[in-house]
Every structure is written in C-alpha cells, then in structure tokens.
C-alpha positions in Angstrom: 57.0 -32.9 65.2 59.1 -31.1 62.6 61.0 -28.1 64.0 59.8 -25.9 61.2 56.2 -26.7 61.9 56.7 -26.0 65.6 58.4 -22.6 64.7 55.6 -21.6 62.3 52.9 -22.6 64.8 54.6 -20.5 67.5 55.0 -17.6 65.1 51.3 -17.8 64.1 50.3 -17.7 67.7 52.5 -14.7 68.4 51.4 -12.8 65.3 47.7 -13.3 66.1 48.1 -12.3 69.7 50.2 -9.2 68.8 47.8 -8.0 66.1 44.4 -8.8 67.6 42.7 -7.7 70.7 42.5 -10.7 73.0 38.7 -10.8 73.2 38.5 -11.2 69.4 41.1 -14.0 68.9 39.6 -17.2 67.5 40.9 -20.6 66.6 40.2 -19.8 62.9 42.6 -16.8 63.1 45.4 -19.1 64.3 44.6 -21.6 61.6 44.6 -19.0 58.8 47.8 -17.4 60.0 49.5 -20.8 60.3 48.3 -21.8 56.8 49.7 -18.6 55.4 53.1 -19.1 57.1 53.3 -22.7 55.9 52.5 -21.6 52.3 55.2 -18.9 52.5 57.7 -21.4 53.8 56.8 -23.9 51.0 57.1 -21.2 48.3 60.5 -20.2 49.6 61.7 -23.8 49.7 60.5 -24.4 46.2 62.2 -21.2 45.0 65.4 -22.1 46.7 65.3 -25.5 45.1 65.0 -23.9 41.7 67.9 -21.5 42.4 70.1 -24.4 43.6 69.2 -26.7 40.7 71.8 -25.4 38.2 73.4 -28.8 37.3 72.2 -31.3 34.9 72.9 -35.0 35.2 72.7 -37.8 32.7 70.2 -40.5 33.2 73.1 -42.9 33.3 74.1 -43.3 37.0 77.3 -41.6 38.1 77.8 -39.9 34.7 77.7 -36.1 34.8 76.9 -34.0 31.8 78.4 -30.6 31.1 77.4 -28.3 33.9 75.7 -25.1 32.7 73.7 -22.5 34.6 70.0 -22.2 33.8 68.9 -18.6 34.0 65.3 -19.8 33.5 65.4 -21.3 36.9 66.1 -17.9 38.5 63.0 -16.6 36.7 60.9 -19.6 38.0 62.1 -18.8 41.5 61.0 -15.2 41.2 57.6 -16.3 39.9 57.2 -18.7 42.8 58.0 -16.0 45.3 55.7 -13.5 43.6 52.7 -15.8 44.1 52.8 -14.9 47.8 52.6 -11.2 47.0 49.3 -11.7 45.1 47.6 -13.3 48.0 
C-alpha cells in the first residue's frame, strides 16, 4: 500500500478518536475524514505541480524552447488550494 495512503489513514483514525467521544465513533466518520485528507493531499499535489511547471518544451523530442516563468500557474495553484477552504 502506498505510504501516503497509510499515513492519511492513520491520521484520519487519530483525528476521529481525538475529536469524538469513543461511544459515538462510527466507520462513516473514519471514511469521511479519510476522504477529506485524501482530497487535501491531492489538491496540494496538483497545486505543487502547477508551481513547478514553469518550463515549456517543444513537441520535438530533446529540443527545449526558451524558458519563461508562467505567473498564471501560481494563480492556478492558489485557486486549487482555495477549493479546500470552501468545503
């Protein structure tokens, strides 16, 4: 199993136990918390990809174009991260 998935599952378990009286903990609570953590990790990975994608390459293999930063990608990364704040 992917180490990230294991870490998120453990974190979901710890968060639910820490924030809920034990008699009220349900399987659905774990699933909801786990899904939220996975979505957060996915948003962060996508935002990071946008921030790191500042080079353009030609369609011709092994031929690089002029390298220019794309400030628009920083905006896209902010928008991706902001989606988690609306939830």
